[in-house]
N, C-alpha and C positions, 0 to 999 in steps of 0.2 A: 226327337230322340226315340230310339227303339226300346222295346222292353228289355232286350238283352243288354243294351248300353246303360240303361238306368238301374239295373240290378246291382247290388253291392258285390264286390269281389273279396275273396278271402285268401290270405297267404297260407296255403297249406304247409309250407315249409316250417312255419312256426309251431305246428302241432307237436312235433317231437320235443322241442324245447320246453313247451308248457307241460307236457307229460313228465319230462325229467325234473322240472321244478317241483311239480306236485309230489313226485316220489321223494325228493329231498325233504320237502316240508313234512311229509308223513313220517319219514325216518327221524327227523328232528323231534317231532311230536312224540314218537315212540320212545326215543332216548329220554325225553323230558319226563314221560310217565314212569320210566324205569329209574332214572337217576335224578329226579327232580329235587329230592331231599339234599343231594350233594350240591346241586346248583345253588340251592338256598344257603348252604354252608359257605360256598364261595362268595356269594353276595354279602353274607354277614362279615366275612373276613375283609372284604373290600371296604366296608364301612368301619371296621375295627382299626384299619390302618391309620385313621385320622387321630386316634388317641393311643396308638400302640406304645409310643415312647413313655407316656405317663403311666400306662399300665405296667410296663417293664420296670419302671422305677418303683412302683407300688409293690410289685411282686418280689423285688429284691429288698427294698427298704423295710417293709413291714416285718418280715421274719427276722431281719437283723435286729430291729428294735425290740421285738418280742424276746428273742434269745438273750439280749443283754439285760433288759428290764425285768422280765418275769423269770427267765431261766437262771441268769447269773446273779442279778441283784437280789431278787426275792429268794432265790435258791440258797444264797449264803445264809440268810436269816433262818430258813427252814432247816438247813444243815446244822446250824448252831443249836437249834431247839430240838426238833424231832429226830434229826439225823438223816433218816431216809423216809421215803414215801413209797408204799407198795414194794418195799425191799430194794429200791434203787435210789440214787440221788435225785434231787428234785428236778434238775434239768432234764434228765432222762425220762422222768415221769411225765413232765408237762409238755415236752416238745412235740410228740406225735399228736397230742390232743389240740395243741395250738394250731398245728397244720390243718387238722380237720375243721376246727371252728373258724379259722380264717377263711377258708374257701367257702364254707357254708354261709357265712355272713356276707362275703363278697358277691356270691351268686345272686343275692337279692337285687343288687343294683342292675344286673343285666336282664332280670326277668320281670321288672316292674315297669318303669318309665319307657324303656326301649320297646317293650311289647305294646304298651298303649300307643306309643308313637307310630308303630307300624299300622295301627288301625285309625288313628285320629289325626296326628300332627303331620308327620312326613308321609303317612299312608303308603309305606314301602311294601306292604303286603299285597296291595291291590293289583299292581302291575304283573307280578308272577301269577297271581290268581286268575288273570285273564288269559293265561297261556295254558299249556297242557299240564302244568303243575297242579296237584290237588292241594286243598287247604291243609290236609294232614301232613303232606310233605313240607309245606312251608313251616308249620309248627315244629315238626321234628328237625328240620334243617336249622332253624334258629336255636333250638335246644342243643343240637350236636355241636354247632359252632361255639356256643358258650362253654360246653363241656371240654372241648379241645383246648380252649384258652386256659381253663382252670387245671387241665392236666399238665400243661406246661408250667403253670404256677406251682403246682404240687412238686414237680421235679426240681424247680429252683429251691423250694423250701426244704426238700429232702437233702439236697446238696449242702445247704447251709447247716442243717442238722449234723451232717457228717463232719463239716469243717469245725463245728463247735464241740465235737465229741459227744453229742447228745444221743448217738446211737452207733453201734459198731457191728450189729448183726447184719449179715447179707440179706436176711429176710426183710429187713427194714424197707427195702425198695417197694414192698407191697403196700407201704403207707401211701404211695402215689395213687394206685387204683382205688384204695379204700377212701382216700380223700375225695376223689372224683365221684365215687358212688354216693358218699354222704351229701356232696353238693347236688347231685342229681336227685336224691331223695327229697331234698327241700326245694330245689329249683324247679322241678317239674310241676308240683302243685301250685307254686307261686306263679309260674308262667300261665298255668291254666286259669287261675283266679284273675290275674291281670287281664287276660283276654276276654273276660266276661264284663269288664267295667266299661261303661260308655263315656264317663267323664271322670276327670281327676278330682279328687277330694282329699280326705284325710285317711283314705284306706291304706296307702303305702306308708305313710308316717306311722299308722297304727301297727302295721306289720313290723316295722323297725323297733318300735318302743315296747310292744306287748308280746312279740313273738321272738324276734331275733335277739334282743338284749337278755331276756330271761334265759334263753337257750345258752347264750354265751356265759352267763354268770352262774346258773344253777344246774348245768348239765354235766358236772363232774370234770370240767376242763382243768381247773387249777387245784382240785382236791378230790379225793374219792367221793363218789356220790353217797356212800354209806354214812359219811360223817354228818350229813344233813339230816334235819328232822324228817320223819317219815312223811309228814304232810306236805313236804316240798320235793321229795324224791320223784314224785310222779312227773315233774317237769322233765327230768332226764329220761324217764321211761318212754315218753312219747316224742322225744327229741332225736332227730338224726345225728345231732352233735354227739350225744352220749353213746349211741350205738356205734357210730364211726370211730369215736375216740377209743372205745374199748377194743375194737378190732385193730386199730392202729397201734395200740400199746402191746397187744399180743404179737404183732409183726415186728415191732421195734425192739422190745427187750424181753419178750416172752412172758408177759403178764399172766398171772394165774387166773384164767377164765375157763370155766367149765366148757367142755366141747359142745354140750347142748345149747349153752348160752351163746356160743359163737354162731351156731346155726340160727338162733333167734335173731341175732344182730343182722346177719346177712339177709334173712328173709324179710325182716322189717324194712330195711333199706330198699330192697328190690321191690317190695309191695308198694311202698310210697312212690317210687319212680314210675312203675307201670301204671298205677292209678292216675298219677299226674299226667302222663303222656296220653292216656286214653281220654281223660277229661279235656286236655288242651286240643286234641284232634277234633273232638266233638264241638268244642266252642269255636275253634277256627272255622270249621265247616259251616256252622250256623251263621257266622258273621260274614264270611267271604262268599257264601253262596246266595245270600239274600239280595 
């Protein structure tokens, strides 16, 4: 066999195809680097479909029960006694705060065990982390998917408020973004904290018992914060529930809140959200890049 016959041959016609495939791969990688956070949102919603029906029932059933039990049932007792609260009937007073507290409490469930599952049990974060997506995009995509879910839940709650006559102001539609902002202010730090945990223990139960429940009970949801002893009012001051509830009451029935305090409420919620997002991006990067 001659040297020419023994040398390998190459099909030069395949070169353009390989070059074209490489260009497509580079274009896909570029899109992933630009829109990776949205791809993670899509992945989150695909997983959410498995329990979407139960989530819808929860989104409708919970506000209905709250409106009947706390708004109408307890509201009748309050009306017979004090008459009004903050210058309005009790249902009008409590409804926007219940909207806020409901989504803030509910966001905990999406930012604790599912986040740990992404790192430990299902390990759903590691496949996208092996692509052009950055760990920060994965963290923010999960966060945004959860916030979109609770935006829809806030809309349902607001419609139920309208149906029960708990609000009549056109500005009450602002309770929807206010509720989402309050959920983000609590959900972002909880997501960041959950992403730092290596093993499940009592940490998530502690959050429910010693953080979520005190916020629900002592953050001015069912009564003005000022009627509580001063040594308990601090729970509301550092709680996204109280800041969100006050903003929601301003939007819903024009609660008398000083303009400077409205600014404080907004700044507090935004600061908690930004701090949580920065923390989660750093924590996701540390774990997914190791």
